[in-house]
DONU-506445 format. One record per atom (N, C-alpha, C, CB): residue number from 1; residue in one letter; atom name; x, y, z. Coordinates in steps of 0.2 Angstrom, whole numbers, plus 2048, in hexadecimal, padded with zeros to 3 digits. Each point is the difference from the previous one (the first is absolute). Glycine has a CB too. Layout:
BEGIN
SITE   num   residu   atome    xx    yy    zz
SITE   NUM        a      CA     X     Y     Z
...
This chain:
BEGIN
SITE   num   residu   atome    xx    yy    zz
SITE     1        x       N   992   F76   9BE
SITE     1        x      CA   801   805   7FA
SITE     1        x       C   7FC   7FD   7FA
SITE     1        x      CB   80C   803   804
SITE     2        x       N   7F1   801   7F9
SITE     2        x      CA   7FC   7FF   7FA
SITE     2        x       C   804   7FE   7FA
SITE     2        x      CB   7F7   808   804
SITE     3        x       N   807   7F3   7F8
SITE     3        x      CA   803   7FE   7FA
SITE     3        x       C   7FF   805   7FB
SITE     3        x      CB   7FE   7F4   802
SITE     4        x       N   807   80D   7FA
SITE     4        x      CA   800   805   7FA
SITE     4        x       C   7FC   7FD   7FA
SITE     4        x      CB   80B   805   804
SITE     5        x       N   7F3   7FF   7F8
SITE     5        x      CA   7FD   7FE   7F9
SITE     5        x       C   805   7FB   7FD
SITE     5        x      CB   7F9   80A   7FF
SITE     6        x       N   80D   7F8   801
SITE     6        x      CA   805   7FC   7FC
SITE     6        x       C   801   7F9   804
SITE     6        x      CB   806   80A   7FD
SITE     7        x       N   7FA   7F5   809
SITE     7        x      CA   800   7FA   804
SITE     7        x       C   7FA   7FC   7FE
SITE     7        x      CB   807   805   809
SITE     8        x       N   7F3   7FE   7F7
SITE     8        x      CA   7FA   7FD   7FF
SITE     8        x       C   800   7FD   7F9
SITE     8        x      CB   7FA   807   808
SITE     9        x       N   807   7FC   7F3
SITE     9        x      CA   800   7FE   7F9
SITE     9        x       C   805   7FA   7FF
SITE     9        x      CB   7FD   80C   7FC
SITE    10        x       N   809   7F5   806
SITE    10        x      CA   805   7FB   800
SITE    10        x       C   7FF   7FA   804
SITE    10        x      CB   808   809   7FD
SITE    11        x       N   7F5   7F8   809
SITE    11        x      CA   7FE   7FA   804
SITE    11        x       C   7FB   7FC   7FE
SITE    11        x      CB   803   807   809
SITE    12        x       N   7F8   7FC   7F3
SITE    12        x      CA   7FA   7FC   7FD
SITE    12        x       C   803   7FC   7FA
SITE    12        x      CB   7F8   809   804
SITE    13        x       N   80C   7FA   7F8
SITE    13        x      CA   803   7FD   7FB
SITE    13        x       C   804   7FA   802
SITE    13        x      CB   801   80B   7FA
SITE    14        x       N   803   7F6   80B
SITE    14        x      CA   804   7FA   803
SITE    14        x       C   7FC   7FA   802
SITE    14        x      CB   809   809   804
SITE    15        x       N   7F2   7F9   800
SITE    15        x      CA   7FB   7FB   803
SITE    15        x       C   7FC   7FD   7FA
SITE    15        x      CB   7FF   806   80B
SITE    16        x       N   7FF   7FD   7F0
SITE    16        x      CA   7FC   7FE   7FB
SITE    16        x       C   804   7FB   7FC
SITE    16        x      CB   7FA   80A   7FF
SITE    17        x       N   80C   7F7   7FF
SITE    17        x      CA   805   7FC   7FC
SITE    17        x       C   801   7F9   804
SITE    17        x      CB   805   80A   7FA
SITE    18        x       N   7FB   7F6   80D
SITE    18        x      CA   802   7FA   803
SITE    18        x       C   7FA   7FC   803
SITE    18        x      CB   80A   806   803
SITE    19        x       N   7F0   7FB   7FA
SITE    19        x      CA   7FA   7FC   802
SITE    19        x       C   801   7F9   7FE
SITE    19        x      CB   7F9   809   7FE
SITE    20        x       N   808   7F2   807
SITE    20        x      CA   801   7F9   7FF
SITE    20        x       C   7FA   7FC   7FD
SITE    20        x      CB   809   801   809
SITE    21        x       N   7F2   802   7F7
SITE    21        x      CA   7FA   7FC   7FD
SITE    21        x       C   7FE   802   7F9
SITE    21        x      CB   7FC   800   80C
SITE    22        x       N   805   806   7F2
SITE    22        x      CA   7FE   802   7F9
SITE    22        x       C   805   805   7FD
SITE    22        x      CB   7F4   7FE   803
SITE    23        x       N   80F   800   7F7
SITE    23        x      CA   805   804   7FD
SITE    23        x       C   7FC   806   7FD
SITE    23        x      CB   808   7F7   7FD
SITE    24        x       N   7FC   80F   802
SITE    24        x      CA   7FD   805   7FD
SITE    24        x       C   7FD   7FF   7F9
SITE    24        x      CB   808   807   806
SITE    25        x       N   7FB   7F4   7F6
SITE    25        x      CA   7FD   7FE   7FA
SITE    25        x       C   7FA   7FC   800
SITE    25        x      CB   80B   7FF   7FC
SITE    26        x       N   7F3   7FE   80A
SITE    26        x      CA   7FA   7FC   801
SITE    26        x       C   7FB   804   803
SITE    26        x      CB   807   7F6   801
SITE    27        x       N   7FA   810   801
SITE    27        x      CA   7FB   805   804
SITE    27        x       C   7FB   803   7FB
SITE    27        x      CB   809   802   809
SITE    28        x       N   7F1   7FE   7F9
SITE    28        x      CA   7FB   804   7FC
SITE    28        x       C   7FF   807   804
SITE    28        x      CB   7FB   7F5   7FB
SITE    29        x       N   801   80F   803
SITE    29        x      CA   7FE   806   803
SITE    29        x       C   7FE   800   807
SITE    29        x      CB   7FD   804   7F5
SITE    30        x       N   7FE   7F7   80C
SITE    30        x      CA   7FE   7FF   807
SITE    30        x       C   806   7FE   805
SITE    30        x      CB   7F4   7FC   7FB
SITE    31        x       N   810   7FF   803
SITE    31        x      CA   806   7FE   804
SITE    31        x       C   804   806   802
SITE    31        x      CB   800   7F5   7FA
SITE    32        x       N   802   80F   801
SITE    32        x      CA   804   806   801
SITE    32        x       C   7FC   805   805
SITE    32        x      CB   805   7FF   7F5
SITE    33        x       N   7F5   802   80A
SITE    33        x      CA   7FC   804   804
SITE    33        x       C   800   7FE   807
SITE    33        x      CB   7F9   803   7F7
SITE    34        x       N   806   7F6   80A
SITE    34        x      CA   800   7FD   807
SITE    34        x       C   806   801   803
SITE    34        x      CB   7F8   7F8   7FC
SITE    35        x       N   80E   807   801
SITE    35        x      CA   807   801   803
SITE    35        x       C   801   808   802
SITE    35        x      CB   804   7F6   7F9
SITE    36        x       N   7FA   80E   802
SITE    36        x      CA   800   807   802
SITE    36        x       C   7FC   802   806
SITE    36        x      CB   802   802   7F3
SITE    37        x       N   7F8   7FC   80D
SITE    37        x      CA   7FC   802   805
SITE    37        x       C   802   7FD   807
SITE    37        x      CB   7F6   800   7F8
SITE    38        x       N   80D   7FA   808
SITE    38        x      CA   803   7FD   806
SITE    38        x       C   806   804   802
SITE    38        x      CB   7FC   7F5   7FD
SITE    39        x       N   808   80D   7FF
SITE    39        x      CA   806   804   801
SITE    39        x       C   7FE   807   803
SITE    39        x      CB   806   7FA   7F7
SITE    40        x       N   7F5   809   806
SITE    40        x      CA   7FE   807   803
SITE    40        x       C   7FD   7FF   807
SITE    40        x      CB   7FE   804   7F4
SITE    41        x       N   7FE   7F7   80D
SITE    41        x      CA   7FC   7FF   806
SITE    41        x       C   805   7FF   806
SITE    41        x      CB   7F6   7FB   7FA
SITE    42        x       N   810   801   804
SITE    42        x      CA   804   7FE   806
SITE    42        x       C   805   806   801
SITE    42        x      CB   7FF   7F4   7FD
SITE    43        x       N   802   811   7FE
SITE    43        x      CA   804   805   801
SITE    43        x       C   7FD   807   800
SITE    43        x      CB   808   7F9   7FA
SITE    44        x       N   7F2   807   807
SITE    44        x      CA   7FC   807   800
SITE    44        x       C   803   805   805
SITE    44        x      CB   7F6   7FA   7FC
SITE    45        x       N   80C   803   80A
SITE    45        x      CA   802   805   805
SITE    45        x       C   807   801   800
SITE    45        x      CB   7F8   7FC   807
SITE    46        x       N   80C   800   7F5
SITE    46        x      CA   807   801   7FF
SITE    46        x       C   801   805   7FA
SITE    46        x      CB   803   7F5   804
SITE    47        x       N   7F8   80C   7F8
SITE    47        x      CA   801   805   7FB
SITE    47        x       C   7FD   807   803
SITE    47        x      CB   7FF   7F7   7F7
SITE    48        x       N   805   80E   808
SITE    48        x      CA   7FE   807   802
SITE    48        x       C   7F9   802   7FE
SITE    48        x      CB   80C   803   800
SITE    49        x       N   7F2   7FC   7FA
SITE    49        x      CA   7FA   802   7FE
SITE    49        x       C   7FC   7FA   7FD
SITE    49        x      CB   804   80C   7FE
SITE    50        x       N   7FD   7EE   804
SITE    50        x      CA   7FD   7FA   7FD
SITE    50        x       C   7F9   7FF   801
SITE    50        x      CB   80B   7FB   801
SITE    51        x       N   7F1   802   7FB
SITE    51        x      CA   7F9   7FF   801
SITE    51        x       C   7FF   7F9   7FD
SITE    51        x      CB   7FC   80C   800
SITE    52        x       N   7FF   7F1   802
SITE    52        x      CA   7FE   7F9   7FD
SITE    52        x       C   7FB   801   7FA
SITE    52        x      CB   802   7FB   80B
SITE    53        x       N   7FC   80B   7F3
SITE    53        x      CA   7FC   802   7FB
SITE    53        x       C   804   804   7FA
SITE    53        x      CB   7F6   800   808
SITE    54        x       N   809   7FE   7F2
SITE    54        x      CA   803   804   7FB
SITE    54        x       C   7FD   807   7FF
SITE    54        x      CB   802   7F5   7FA
SITE    55        x       N   802   810   807
SITE    55        x      CA   7FE   807   7FF
SITE    55        x       C   7FD   802   7F9
SITE    55        x      CB   808   803   80A
SITE    56        x       N   7FB   7F9   7F1
SITE    56        x      CA   7FE   802   7F9
SITE    56        x       C   803   807   7FE
SITE    56        x      CB   7F6   7F9   801
SITE    57        x       N   80E   809   803
SITE    57        x      CA   804   806   7FF
SITE    57        x       C   807   7FF   802
SITE    57        x      CB   7F6   808   801
SITE    58        x       N   80F   7FA   7FA
SITE    58        x      CA   807   7FE   802
SITE    58        x       C   805   805   800
SITE    58        x      CB   7FD   7F6   7FB
SITE    59        x       N   800   810   807
SITE    59        x      CA   805   806   801
SITE    59        x       C   804   802   7FA
SITE    59        x      CB   800   7FC   80C
SITE    60        x       N   807   804   7F5
SITE    60        x      CA   804   802   7FB
SITE    60        x       C   804   7FA   7FD
SITE    60        x      CB   801   80B   806
SITE    61        x       N   7FC   7EF   7FA
SITE    61        x      CA   803   7FB   7FD
SITE    61        x       C   7FF   800   7F8
SITE    61        x      CB   7FD   7F9   80A
SITE    62        x       N   808   804   7F3
SITE    62        x      CA   7FF   800   7F8
SITE    62        x       C   800   7F8   7FF
SITE    62        x      CB   806   80B   7FE
SITE    63        x       N   7F7   7F4   7FC
SITE    63        x      CA   800   7F9   7FD
SITE    63        x       C   806   801   7FB
SITE    63        x      CB   7F3   7FD   802
SITE    64        x       N   811   7FD   7FD
SITE    64        x      CA   805   800   7FB
SITE    64        x       C   7FD   802   7F9
SITE    64        x      CB   807   7F8   806
SITE    65        x       N   7FD   80C   7F6
SITE    65        x      CA   7FE   801   7F9
SITE    65        x       C   807   800   7FC
SITE    65        x      CB   7F6   807   803
SITE    66        x       N   809   7F8   7F6
SITE    66        x      CA   806   7FF   7FC
SITE    66        x       C   804   807   7FF
SITE    66        x      CB   7F9   7F7   7FA
SITE    67        x       N   80D   808   807
SITE    67        x      CA   805   805   7FE
SITE    67        x       C   806   7FD   7FC
SITE    67        x      CB   7FD   806   80B
SITE    68        x       N   804   7FD   7EF
SITE    68        x      CA   804   7FD   7FB
SITE    68        x       C   807   7FE   803
SITE    68        x      CB   7FA   807   7F7
SITE    69        x       N   809   7FD   80D
SITE    69        x      CA   807   7FF   802
SITE    69        x       C   801   7FB   805
SITE    69        x      CB   802   80C   7FE
SITE    70        x       N   7F9   7F3   806
SITE    70        x      CA   800   7FB   806
SITE    70        x       C   7FB   7FB   800
SITE    70        x      CB   805   809   806
SITE    71        x       N   7F7   7F7   7F5
SITE    71        x      CA   7FA   7FB   800
SITE    71        x       C   7FA   803   805
SITE    71        x      CB   808   7F6   7FD
SITE    72        x       N   7FA   80B   809
SITE    72        x      CA   7FB   803   805
SITE    72        x       C   802   807   801
SITE    72        x      CB   7FE   7F5   806
SITE    73        x       N   7FD   80F   7FB
SITE    73        x      CA   801   807   802
SITE    73        x       C   804   801   807
SITE    73        x      CB   7F6   803   7F9
SITE    74        x       N   80D   802   808
SITE    74        x      CA   804   801   806
SITE    74        x       C   7FB   802   806
SITE    74        x      CB   80A   803   7F9
SITE    75        x       N   7F9   7FD   80D
SITE    75        x      CA   7FC   802   806
SITE    75        x       C   7FC   806   7FF
SITE    75        x      CB   808   7FA   807
SITE    76        x       N   7F1   806   7FA
SITE    76        x      CA   7FC   805   7FF
SITE    76        x       C   7FD   802   7F9
SITE    76        x      CB   806   804   80A
SITE    77        x       N   7FD   7F8   7F1
SITE    77        x      CA   7FE   802   7F9
SITE    77        x       C   7FB   7FB   7FD
SITE    77        x      CB   80B   806   7FF
SITE    78        x       N   7F2   7F6   805
SITE    78        x      CA   7FC   7FA   7FE
SITE    78        x       C   7F9   803   7FE
SITE    78        x      CB   806   7F8   807
SITE    79        x       N   7F5   804   7F9
SITE    79        x      CA   7F9   802   7FF
SITE    79        x       C   7FD   801   807
SITE    79        x      CB   7FF   7F9   7F5
SITE    80        x       N   7FF   80D   80C
SITE    80        x      CA   7FE   802   807
SITE    80        x       C   7FA   7FC   802
SITE    80        x      CB   804   80B   7FE
SITE    81        x       N   7FC   7F3   809
SITE    81        x      CA   7FA   7FD   803
SITE    81        x       C   7FB   805   801
SITE    81        x      CB   807   7F7   805
SITE    82        x       N   7F3   807   7FC
SITE    82        x      CA   7FB   805   801
SITE    82        x       C   7FC   7FF   807
SITE    82        x      CB   7FE   800   7F3
SITE    83        x       N   7FD   804   80D
SITE    83        x      CA   7FC   800   807
SITE    83        x       C   7FA   7FD   7FF
SITE    83        x      CB   805   80A   803
SITE    84        x       N   7F9   7F3   7F7
SITE    84        x      CA   7FA   7FC   800
SITE    84        x       C   801   7F9   7FC
SITE    84        x      CB   7FA   80B   7FF
SITE    85        x       N   802   7F1   802
SITE    85        x      CA   801   7F9   7FD
SITE    85        x       C   800   801   7F8
SITE    85        x      CB   7FA   7FA   80A
SITE    86        x       N   802   80A   7F3
SITE    86        x      CA   800   801   7F9
SITE    86        x       C   806   802   7FE
SITE    86        x      CB   7F4   802   800
SITE    87        x       N   80F   803   803
SITE    87        x      CA   806   803   7FE
SITE    87        x       C   806   7FB   801
SITE    87        x      CB   7FC   80B   803
SITE    88        x       N   804   7F1   802
SITE    88        x      CA   805   7FB   801
SITE    88        x       C   800   7FA   7FA
SITE    88        x      CB   800   803   80C
SITE    89        x       N   7FA   7FC   7F3
SITE    89        x      CA   7FF   7FB   7FA
SITE    89        x       C   802   802   7FA
SITE    89        x      CB   7F6   7FC   806
SITE    90        x       N   809   80B   7F8
SITE    90        x      CA   803   803   7FA
SITE    90        x       C   807   800   800
SITE    90        x      CB   7F5   807   7FF
SITE    91        x       N   80E   7FB   807
SITE    91        x      CA   807   800   800
SITE    91        x       C   804   7F9   7FF
SITE    91        x      CB   7FE   80A   808
SITE    92        x       N   7FF   7F1   7FB
SITE    92        x      CA   802   7F9   7FF
SITE    92        x       C   800   7FE   7F9
SITE    92        x      CB   7FD   7FD   80C
SITE    93        x       N   7FE   806   7F0
SITE    93        x      CA   7FF   7FE   7F9
SITE    93        x       C   806   803   7FC
SITE    93        x      CB   7F3   7FF   802
SITE    94        x       N   810   807   801
SITE    94        x      CA   805   803   7FC
SITE    94        x       C   807   7FE   802
SITE    94        x      CB   7F9   80A   7FF
SITE    95        x       N   807   7F2   807
SITE    95        x      CA   806   7FE   803
SITE    95        x       C   804   7FA   7FC
SITE    95        x      CB   7FB   803   80B
SITE    96        x       N   80B   7FD   7F6
SITE    96        x      CA   804   7FA   7FD
SITE    96        x       C   801   7FB   804
SITE    96        x      CB   806   808   7F9
SITE    97        x       N   7F8   7F2   806
SITE    97        x      CA   801   7FA   804
SITE    97        x       C   806   7FC   7FD
SITE    97        x      CB   7F4   7FF   803
SITE    98        x       N   810   7FD   802
SITE    98        x      CA   806   7FD   7FE
SITE    98        x       C   7FF   7FB   7FA
SITE    98        x      CB   803   801   80B
SITE    99        x       N   7F7   7FC   7F4
SITE    99        x      CA   7FE   7FB   7FB
SITE    99        x       C   7FF   803   7F9
SITE    99        x      CB   7FC   7F9   809
SITE   100        x       N   803   80E   7F7
SITE   100        x      CA   7FE   803   7FA
SITE   100        x       C   806   802   7FB
SITE   100        x      CB   7F7   805   807
SITE   101        x       N   808   7F9   7F3
SITE   101        x      CA   805   802   7FB
SITE   101        x       C   801   807   7FF
SITE   101        x      CB   7FE   7F4   7FB
SITE   102        x       N   808   80E   803
SITE   102        x      CA   800   807   7FE
SITE   102        x       C   802   801   7F8
SITE   102        x      CB   804   803   80C
């Protein structure tokens, strides 16, 4: 049975946080990319539509954005992901990250 997107996201988070060799705080971008690439490579057949290459298009995903009542917008009301690299870079620039003050 193929893993769901929910299982894949939470499974990666679980594995990432339990790295016995490097804490999340000590990771740099290359470290994160290496862990993500390894996770995708070993799970590509378990994921119904998984690939080892970033498609740079993220379907109907949203990036978090500010909502006064809840801090983060509710499901489906974030900054929409796009179908091109440029659109996704622009969407991330509008996104609310946890470290960002409001």
